[in-house]
A tleap script that builds the chain and sets N, CA, C and O, in Angstrom:
source leaprc.protein.ff14SB
mol = sequence {
  NMET PRO ILE GLU PHE GLY LEU TRP ARG ILE
  ASP GLU ASP TYR GLN ARG LEU SER SER THR
  LYS LEU ASP ARG GLU SER GLN LEU GLU ASP
  LEU LEU ALA GLU ASP PRO ASN MET LEU GLY
  ARG GLU VAL LEU ILE GLY CASP
}
set mol.1.N position { 133.769 115.243 78.179 }
set mol.1.CA position { 132.716 114.599 77.489 }
set mol.1.C position { 131.501 114.432 78.393 }
set mol.1.O position { 131.598 113.768 79.425 }
set mol.2.N position { 130.356 115.018 78.035 }
set mol.2.CA position { 129.203 114.894 78.964 }
set mol.2.C position { 128.594 113.488 78.870 }
set mol.2.O position { 128.689 112.798 77.855 }
set mol.3.N position { 127.988 113.123 79.945 }
set mol.3.CA position { 127.317 111.814 80.072 }
set mol.3.C position { 125.851 112.074 80.307 }
set mol.3.O position { 125.486 112.845 81.195 }
set mol.4.N position { 125.020 111.446 79.531 }
set mol.4.CA position { 123.594 111.656 79.660 }
set mol.4.C position { 122.958 110.406 80.340 }
set mol.4.O position { 123.136 109.265 79.913 }
set mol.5.N position { 122.200 110.712 81.436 }
set mol.5.CA position { 121.485 109.599 82.125 }
set mol.5.C position { 120.031 109.654 81.624 }
set mol.5.O position { 119.481 110.738 81.433 }
set mol.6.N position { 119.433 108.520 81.421 }
set mol.6.CA position { 118.072 108.483 80.992 }
set mol.6.C position { 117.300 107.500 81.869 }
set mol.6.O position { 117.870 106.556 82.417 }
set mol.7.N position { 115.988 107.739 81.991 }
set mol.7.CA position { 115.066 106.899 82.715 }
set mol.7.C position { 114.246 106.076 81.692 }
set mol.7.O position { 113.737 106.614 80.709 }
set mol.8.N position { 114.138 104.777 81.952 }
set mol.8.CA position { 113.484 103.957 80.992 }
set mol.8.C position { 112.388 103.227 81.728 }
set mol.8.O position { 112.554 102.875 82.896 }
set mol.9.N position { 111.199 102.975 81.023 }
set mol.9.CA position { 110.185 102.081 81.531 }
set mol.9.C position { 110.238 100.848 80.770 }
set mol.9.O position { 110.322 100.843 79.541 }
set mol.10.N position { 110.185 99.711 81.545 }
set mol.10.CA position { 110.363 98.452 80.912 }
set mol.10.C position { 109.074 97.608 81.238 }
set mol.10.O position { 108.871 97.156 82.365 }
set mol.11.N position { 108.264 97.438 80.236 }
set mol.11.CA position { 107.019 96.603 80.318 }
set mol.11.C position { 107.250 95.511 79.278 }
set mol.11.O position { 108.255 94.803 79.331 }
set mol.12.N position { 106.354 95.378 78.367 }
set mol.12.CA position { 106.572 94.427 77.299 }
set mol.12.C position { 107.609 94.957 76.298 }
set mol.12.O position { 108.195 94.188 75.537 }
set mol.13.N position { 107.818 96.225 76.308 }
set mol.13.CA position { 108.811 96.870 75.453 }
set mol.13.C position { 109.584 97.965 76.305 }
set mol.13.O position { 109.219 98.255 77.444 }
set mol.14.N position { 110.571 98.499 75.742 }
set mol.14.CA position { 111.399 99.515 76.439 }
set mol.14.C position { 110.866 100.896 75.920 }
set mol.14.O position { 110.596 101.085 74.734 }
set mol.15.N position { 110.739 101.814 76.865 }
set mol.15.CA position { 110.290 103.107 76.468 }
set mol.15.C position { 111.080 104.179 77.341 }
set mol.15.O position { 111.067 104.161 78.572 }
set mol.16.N position { 111.749 105.086 76.599 }
set mol.16.CA position { 112.517 106.091 77.313 }
set mol.16.C position { 111.554 107.173 77.772 }
set mol.16.O position { 110.776 107.667 76.956 }
set mol.17.N position { 111.571 107.567 79.053 }
set mol.17.CA position { 110.687 108.558 79.597 }
set mol.17.C position { 111.270 109.957 79.276 }
set mol.17.O position { 112.480 110.185 79.252 }
set mol.18.N position { 110.302 110.876 79.030 }
set mol.18.CA position { 110.663 112.214 78.711 }
set mol.18.C position { 111.199 112.899 79.930 }
set mol.18.O position { 110.866 112.528 81.055 }
set mol.19.N position { 112.040 113.913 79.721 }
set mol.19.CA position { 112.613 114.750 80.741 }
set mol.19.C position { 111.580 115.759 81.136 }
set mol.19.O position { 111.147 116.576 80.324 }
set mol.20.N position { 111.181 115.704 82.392 }
set mol.20.CA position { 110.255 116.771 82.954 }
set mol.20.C position { 110.701 117.053 84.356 }
set mol.20.O position { 111.393 116.253 84.985 }
set mol.21.N position { 110.299 118.192 84.833 }
set mol.21.CA position { 110.668 118.596 86.162 }
set mol.21.C position { 109.839 117.749 87.200 }
set mol.21.O position { 108.621 117.617 87.084 }
set mol.22.N position { 110.556 117.193 88.205 }
set mol.22.CA position { 109.901 116.409 89.242 }
set mol.22.C position { 109.414 117.307 90.234 }
set mol.22.O position { 109.938 118.413 90.362 }
set mol.23.N position { 108.416 116.921 90.986 }
set mol.23.CA position { 107.878 117.692 92.110 }
set mol.23.C position { 108.941 117.977 93.095 }
set mol.23.O position { 108.993 119.063 93.671 }
set mol.24.N position { 109.797 117.018 93.304 }
set mol.24.CA position { 110.883 117.216 94.338 }
set mol.24.C position { 112.252 117.138 93.676 }
set mol.24.O position { 113.185 116.549 94.221 }
set mol.25.N position { 112.360 117.740 92.492 }
set mol.25.CA position { 113.580 117.666 91.804 }
set mol.25.C position { 114.704 118.435 92.600 }
set mol.25.O position { 115.850 117.988 92.645 }
set mol.26.N position { 114.355 119.550 93.196 }
set mol.26.CA position { 115.331 120.278 93.941 }
set mol.26.C position { 115.880 119.463 95.136 }
set mol.26.O position { 117.060 119.566 95.472 }
set mol.27.N position { 115.026 118.669 95.758 }
set mol.27.CA position { 115.438 117.805 96.892 }
set mol.27.C position { 116.377 116.768 96.374 }
set mol.27.O position { 117.353 116.435 97.046 }
set mol.28.N position { 116.124 116.242 95.205 }
set mol.28.CA position { 117.040 115.220 94.561 }
set mol.28.C position { 118.349 115.888 94.264 }
set mol.28.O position { 119.402 115.321 94.557 }
set mol.29.N position { 118.329 117.089 93.684 }
set mol.29.CA position { 119.558 117.782 93.373 }
set mol.29.C position { 120.433 118.014 94.626 }
set mol.29.O position { 121.652 117.847 94.590 }
set mol.30.N position { 119.780 118.398 95.716 }
set mol.30.CA position { 120.494 118.625 96.954 }
set mol.30.C position { 121.153 117.279 97.490 }
set mol.30.O position { 122.288 117.279 97.968 }
set mol.31.N position { 120.409 116.186 97.388 }
set mol.31.CA position { 121.019 114.968 97.823 }
set mol.31.C position { 122.198 114.547 96.953 }
set mol.31.O position { 123.199 114.044 97.466 }
set mol.32.N position { 122.090 114.744 95.662 }
set mol.32.CA position { 123.174 114.425 94.758 }
set mol.32.C position { 124.409 115.324 94.971 }
set mol.32.O position { 125.553 114.883 94.852 }
set mol.33.N position { 124.133 116.590 95.289 }
set mol.33.CA position { 125.205 117.534 95.578 }
set mol.33.C position { 125.964 117.143 96.803 }
set mol.33.O position { 127.185 117.291 96.874 }
set mol.34.N position { 125.215 116.628 97.800 }
set mol.34.CA position { 125.860 116.194 99.035 }
set mol.34.C position { 126.690 114.892 98.883 }
set mol.34.O position { 127.762 114.735 99.467 }
set mol.35.N position { 126.151 114.001 98.093 }
set mol.35.CA position { 126.848 112.678 97.896 }
set mol.35.C position { 126.674 112.184 96.478 }
set mol.35.O position { 125.875 111.281 96.229 }
set mol.36.N position { 127.428 112.776 95.520 }
set mol.36.CA position { 127.328 112.312 94.067 }
set mol.36.C position { 127.656 110.888 93.877 }
set mol.36.O position { 127.224 110.286 92.894 }
set mol.37.N position { 128.427 110.292 94.797 }
set mol.37.CA position { 128.763 108.852 94.650 }
set mol.37.C position { 127.555 107.919 94.590 }
set mol.37.O position { 127.668 106.776 94.147 }
set mol.38.N position { 126.398 108.412 95.040 }
set mol.38.CA position { 125.222 107.495 95.019 }
set mol.38.C position { 124.807 107.206 93.578 }
set mol.38.O position { 123.997 106.307 93.351 }
set mol.39.N position { 125.325 107.922 92.621 }
set mol.39.CA position { 125.040 107.588 91.236 }
set mol.39.C position { 125.874 106.428 90.716 }
set mol.39.O position { 125.590 105.907 89.637 }
set mol.40.N position { 126.864 106.023 91.435 }
set mol.40.CA position { 127.674 104.914 91.067 }
set mol.40.C position { 128.695 105.204 90.023 }
set mol.40.O position { 129.252 104.286 89.420 }
set mol.41.N position { 128.948 106.442 89.799 }
set mol.41.CA position { 129.962 106.854 88.754 }
set mol.41.C position { 130.696 108.098 89.374 }
set mol.41.O position { 130.233 108.762 90.301 }
set mol.42.N position { 131.833 108.321 88.784 }
set mol.42.CA position { 132.569 109.613 89.187 }
set mol.42.C position { 131.956 110.712 88.340 }
set mol.42.O position { 131.947 110.665 87.110 }
set mol.43.N position { 131.457 111.681 89.040 }
set mol.43.CA position { 130.839 112.844 88.332 }
set mol.43.C position { 131.317 114.150 88.915 }
set mol.43.O position { 131.766 114.206 90.060 }
set mol.44.N position { 131.226 115.131 88.175 }
set mol.44.CA position { 131.609 116.531 88.595 }
set mol.44.C position { 130.332 117.288 88.660 }
set mol.44.O position { 129.648 117.419 87.645 }
set mol.45.N position { 129.973 117.799 89.814 }
set mol.45.CA position { 128.803 118.588 90.018 }
set mol.45.C position { 129.155 120.058 89.871 }
set mol.45.O position { 130.035 120.552 90.576 }
set mol.46.N position { 128.484 120.774 88.963 }
set mol.46.CA position { 128.730 122.197 88.672 }
set mol.46.C position { 127.517 122.996 89.008 }
set mol.46.O position { 126.424 122.478 89.236 }
set mol.47.N position { 127.748 124.271 89.028 }
set mol.47.CA position { 126.616 125.282 89.313 }
set mol.47.C position { 125.983 125.638 88.030 }
set mol.47.O position { 125.047 126.436 88.004 }
savepdb mol mol.pdb
quit
């Protein structure tokens, strides 16, 4: 069963942010591949 993570902006109301490529998305992917436990959940990293 896949798990979807979302980013939310919380001001006066809740707003889910759209999924877009980050400037340093590949750097974040590398960090998560090295230590997926930083997400705080058991996850399986695939290619």
